[in-house]
C-alpha positions in Angstrom: 50.8 76.5 166.0 48.5 79.4 165.4 45.0 79.2 166.7 41.7 80.4 165.1 38.4 80.7 166.8 35.2 79.9 164.9 31.5 79.1 165.4 29.2 76.9 163.5 27.0 78.5 160.9 23.8 76.5 160.2 22.0 79.1 157.9 23.4 80.9 155.0 22.0 83.9 153.1 23.2 87.3 152.0 21.5 89.0 154.8 22.8 86.6 157.5 26.3 86.8 156.1 26.3 90.6 156.0 25.1 90.6 159.6 27.9 88.3 160.7 30.5 90.6 159.0 29.1 93.6 160.9 29.5 91.6 164.1 33.2 90.9 163.4 33.0 87.5 161.8 34.1 86.2 158.4 31.9 83.5 156.8 33.9 80.4 155.9 33.7 76.7 155.1 35.7 73.6 156.0 36.0 70.7 153.5 38.1 67.6 152.9 38.7 64.3 154.7 35.9 61.9 155.5 33.7 64.4 157.3 31.1 66.5 155.4 31.6 70.1 154.5 30.9 72.4 157.4 29.9 76.1 157.3 31.5 78.2 160.0 32.1 81.8 160.9 35.7 82.9 161.8 36.5 85.6 164.3 38.1 88.4 162.3 40.4 89.4 165.1 41.9 85.9 165.3 43.1 86.0 161.7 43.7 89.7 161.0 47.4 89.3 161.9 47.9 86.4 159.5 45.6 87.0 156.6 47.8 89.6 154.8 51.0 87.6 155.2 52.6 85.9 152.2 52.5 82.5 154.0 48.9 82.6 155.1 47.7 80.1 152.4 50.5 77.6 153.3 50.2 77.8 157.1 48.5 75.2 159.2 46.1 76.5 161.9 44.5 74.9 164.9 40.9 75.9 164.7 38.6 75.8 167.7 35.0 75.3 166.6 32.7 75.5 169.6 35.3 73.9 171.8 36.5 71.2 169.4 40.0 71.6 167.8 40.7 70.7 164.2 43.8 71.3 162.0 43.0 73.2 158.9 44.8 74.9 156.0 43.5 78.1 154.3 43.1 77.5 150.6 41.2 80.5 149.2 40.2 84.0 150.3 37.5 86.2 148.7 37.7 90.0 149.1 35.2 92.8 148.7 36.0 94.6 145.5 35.5 98.1 147.0 36.7 97.8 150.6 39.1 95.0 150.0 38.0 93.4 153.2 37.9 89.6 153.4 34.3 88.3 153.0 34.9 84.5 152.8 37.6 81.9 153.5 37.9 78.3 152.4 39.7 75.9 154.8 40.8 72.4 154.1 41.0 69.7 156.8 44.5 68.2 157.5 44.3 64.5 157.3 47.2 62.6 159.0 49.3 60.7 156.6 48.2 62.5 153.5 50.3 64.8 151.2 49.5 68.1 149.8 50.9 70.4 147.1 51.5 74.0 148.1 53.2 77.1 147.0 55.8 77.9 149.7 57.3 81.4 149.9 61.1 81.8 149.5 63.1 83.8 152.1 66.7 84.9 151.5 69.1 85.3 154.4 72.7 86.5 155.1 72.8 89.3 152.5 75.7 90.9 154.4 77.8 87.7 154.0 77.6 87.7 150.2 80.8 89.1 148.6 79.0 89.7 145.3 76.3 91.9 146.9 79.0 93.7 148.9 80.7 94.6 145.5 77.5 96.1 144.1 75.9 93.0 142.7 72.1 92.7 142.5 70.0 89.8 143.8 67.8 88.8 140.9 64.9 86.7 142.3 63.6 84.2 139.7 61.1 82.5 141.9 59.4 84.1 145.0 57.5 80.9 145.6 58.3 77.2 145.0 55.7 74.5 144.6 56.4 71.6 147.0 54.8 68.3 147.8 54.6 68.1 151.6 53.2 65.7 154.2 50.0 67.3 155.7 51.7 67.3 159.2 55.0 68.6 158.0 54.4 71.8 155.9 57.3 74.3 156.0 56.3 77.9 156.6 59.0 79.1 154.1 62.0 78.1 152.1 65.3 79.6 153.3 68.0 80.4 150.8 71.4 81.2 152.2 73.4 83.9 150.4 76.6 83.5 152.4 79.6 83.2 150.1 77.7 83.9 146.9 79.5 86.0 144.3 78.6 87.9 141.1 77.5 85.4 138.5 76.4 82.6 140.9 73.1 80.9 140.6 71.1 79.6 143.5 69.3 76.4 142.5 66.8 74.2 144.2 69.5 71.6 145.0 71.3 74.1 147.1 68.3 74.5 149.4 67.9 72.2 152.4 64.3 70.9 152.6 62.6 68.9 155.4 62.1 65.2 155.2 59.6 63.9 152.7 59.3 67.5 151.2 60.1 67.5 147.5 59.6 70.0 144.7 57.0 69.2 142.1 59.5 70.0 139.3 61.8 67.0 139.2 63.1 66.9 135.7 65.6 69.8 136.1 67.6 71.7 138.7 65.7 75.0 138.4 67.1 78.4 139.4 65.6 80.3 142.3 67.8 83.4 142.2 71.1 84.7 140.8 73.6 87.3 141.8 73.8 89.6 138.8 76.5 92.3 138.1 75.5 95.9 138.7 73.9 97.9 135.9 75.8 101.0 135.0 74.1 103.7 132.8 76.6 106.1 131.2 75.4 109.7 130.8 76.1 111.5 127.5 79.2 113.7 127.6 78.6 117.5 127.9 80.5 119.8 125.5 83.3 122.1 126.9 81.8 125.3 128.2 84.5 127.5 126.8 84.1 126.2 123.2 80.3 126.5 123.3 80.5 130.1 124.6 83.1 131.2 122.1 81.2 129.7 119.2 78.0 131.3 120.3 79.6 134.8 120.6 81.2 134.5 117.2 77.9 133.8 115.6 75.8 136.4 117.2 78.0 139.6 117.4 81.3 140.6 115.7 84.1 142.2 117.6 84.1 146.0 118.1 85.7 147.8 115.2 85.7 144.8 113.0 83.7 144.8 109.7 80.6 142.7 109.9 81.1 139.2 108.5 77.7 137.7 108.9 76.4 138.3 105.3 78.8 140.5 103.3 77.5 139.3 100.0 73.9 140.4 100.7 74.9 143.8 101.9 77.1 144.4 98.8 74.4 143.3 96.5 71.9 145.7 98.1 74.4 148.6 97.8 75.0 147.8 94.1 71.2 147.6 93.5 70.7 151.0 95.0 73.5 152.5 92.9 72.0 151.0 89.8 68.6 152.5 90.5 70.1 155.9 91.1 72.1 155.8 87.8 69.0 154.7 85.9 67.1 157.7 87.4 69.9 160.1 86.3 69.9 158.7 82.8 66.1 159.1 82.5 66.3 162.7 83.7 69.0 163.5 81.2 67.1 161.9 78.4 64.1 163.9 79.3 66.0 167.2 79.3 67.6 166.4 75.9 64.2 165.7 74.4 62.9 169.0 75.6 65.9 170.9 74.0 65.6 169.1 70.7 62.0 169.8 70.4 61.5 173.3 68.7 58.2 175.1 68.5 56.6 174.8 65.0 57.0 177.9 62.8 54.0 180.0 62.8 52.4 180.3 59.4 52.3 183.8 58.1 48.9 185.2 57.3 48.1 185.2 53.6 48.8 188.5 51.9 45.9 190.5 50.6 45.9 191.2 47.0 
């Protein structure tokens, strides 16, 4: 069993608690059982190796408070919002003969012995923790799920897990699933067009072969040529008409001066 060192804390204020934190302690409290609540300060070094573990809140510790040992269970941790350092911990006394409900983490083993995982299957974890009702003196650290022999499509349910004596799940109306071995997910990439076809099509559209007549827009070029010819013919007709008019026009006959009588 893991040990925690602590000292009694008679006074409590923001200034005193901040001073304790600077000195390497974490303010805490113990509650539960017949004894009254007790304020304590826990040595940070004695819990720093456990506090970030997944099973910290379901692990029983032997706490030494000024030379007196007591079994406790961490129930809640408060953290500083900026530094994310623990600033307070709640502990519950373990009373012999009592039962407690806890979230116990699930651990999977024998991955290499699973035919389904060997063939590319994926372990789909449905529950990372399972709520159990346990005796206070018989709390499991974790729930072990054996993957040996599992194949693609298999479901691992709570009935396939071996639990300690007097340890039962709080969900009793169904055989719930903890994990499944799912088939691999395959994503197909879109097919690429053949390089030869793409290049030939691009060349045919951009430039005609040497010596060949252009085929991009023959209609437009023909229409432009016809329009030019029509303009030229119109100019010729106008010039001819102008010349004809000049020839047809004769100078008016000059009137002879009247004869003198």
